[in-house]
C-alpha positions, 0 to 999 in steps of 0.5 A: 277905508275911503270913499271920497276924494282927498284932493278936493275936499278936506278930509277933516270935515267929519261928514267927509270922514263918514262918506270916506269909510263906508265903502260897503254901502249898497251903492258905493264901494270905492269912490265918490271921486269927481265925476260926470254924469249923463242921465236920461229917462224912459217911461219905466226906468230912470237910467244914468251913467257915472264915469270917473277916475285918476291918474297917480305917479310918484318918485321915492328915495331911500336913504340907504339906497335900496329898495329892500327896506320896503315891506308894505304895498305898491311903493316897492322902488328907490331913486325911480319915477313910477307909475302907480295906476291909471283908473277908470270907473263906470257906474250905471244905474237902471231902476233898482239895479246899479252895476259897477265896473272899476278898472286899474292899469299899473303896478298898484292894480297888478299887486291888488289883483295878484292871484290874477293873470293877464287882463283880469288883474285890470279888474279892481271891481266888478259887481251889481247891487240890487236895492230891494228897498231904501235900506236892504240891498243885495250885492253880487260880484267882486269888491274891495274889502271892508277890512280896515282904514286904507283903500287901494285908490290913491287919491282917497288916502292921505298918505301915498305909502300903505300901512303894514295892516292894509299890505297884510290883510284882505284886498278883495272879495268875490261872492255875494253880501247883503247890506241893511241900513237903519238910522246912522247904523248898518250891517253887512253879511256876506259869503265869498271865496277865499280872500283875494281869490276871484275864481276857485275850485276850493269848496269852503268859503269865507264869511264876511260881516260888518256892524257900522254906527255914527253918532247923530251929527256924524262926529264919531263913527265906528266900524267892526269888521270880520273876515274868517273861514277855511283857507284850505282843507288843512287850514282856517283863519279869523280876522277881527278889525276896528276903524273909528274916526272922531272929528274934533273939529271942521279942521282936525280929526282922528282916525283909528284902525286896530286888527288881528289875524289868527291862523290855525292848522290841522294836527295829526289827529285832524284837529286844529292846533293853537293859533298863530297870529299878527296884529297892528294898531294905527292912529291917523292924525289929520289936520287941514290948515286950509282948503289947499294944504294939509297934514296927516301922520300915521303912527302904526304898530305892528306885531309879527312874533310868529313871523307870518309876514314882515319877519318871515323868510330873513335868515337868523332874524326871530319874530318882533315888531315895527314902529312906523311913523309917516308924515304926509302933506296934502297939497290941493290944487283943483283936481291935482293932488301933490303928496310929499312924504317922509316915513321912518320904519323902527324894527326890533330886528334887522330887518332893513339894510344900511348903505353898506348892505348891513343889517339894520333897524331903522329905514327911512325914505321920502317920496312925492306922489302926483295925482290927477282926478276926473 
């Protein structure tokens, strides 16, 4: 869950960790990207316009010569130069009202808005926030989810490839939410359409909630997140998520994300039967050796015994788990960020393929991403 620009500011400064994770504060959801502001003031209201964005591209090579070994978002390719996303964000403020239009073009944007078609797939976020006071605000529109440690925008994440928890969790919410801050803590409550649907004729809505808090020195931060409700007239779901960051020093920090999602369907008597679920847990070890160079190791355990996602739809394969380790370097050259990355996925079943096309429990790949932010 990030709201910073990893390419220009060391992630492991814990104040930046706190900023990075507060994507559900009233005025900013996805980014304190490097920006240029144009402001003016009339007799009644102060007006401002902020424009920011980024471009990202990558090359990925799978050591089994197959793109079928990818089970996460945005990097489904092999031996190919790929366009990730071109993004531009406009944030306008007039008095107590802030409006955000966040657009993206490319593979990441299309996968993020997978329920939309045509030009609406370019809308990452579109919302307005009214600040009733310095502590209390109301937001309406469509925004990126509060659930999870990672976000859509490539410059914000230290790893370029995504975790399984991000890929199978919610992407966005469309509805209304209220946000209240008190001291170093805050709460959010909201109601929204079914997860990832910007428009729907389905009546029931999803409940959104978050509690966040931080130590007085902001070295420790904790986020408790929830999404739940009916996904159809016959089913419902609940997802509980926790994110924590700890700034060990100015150059080293640890992040944690744990999540569990459960699903129930009505039986023949019209009652909700036993739940099927998946869950995951990940640690992020972040070290900055200098202002221009940092390393991040993500270690993630993802369990899918009920075959709801990774292990679903593969003939002859039972449910199981995946243990993934991803080592990424962040090379920062001003507004230009280069991320070389090596990833190793270990499955409990033969869900991957080897060079001969046979089933395998292990998959490995390497990629290099280039990101320019403005």
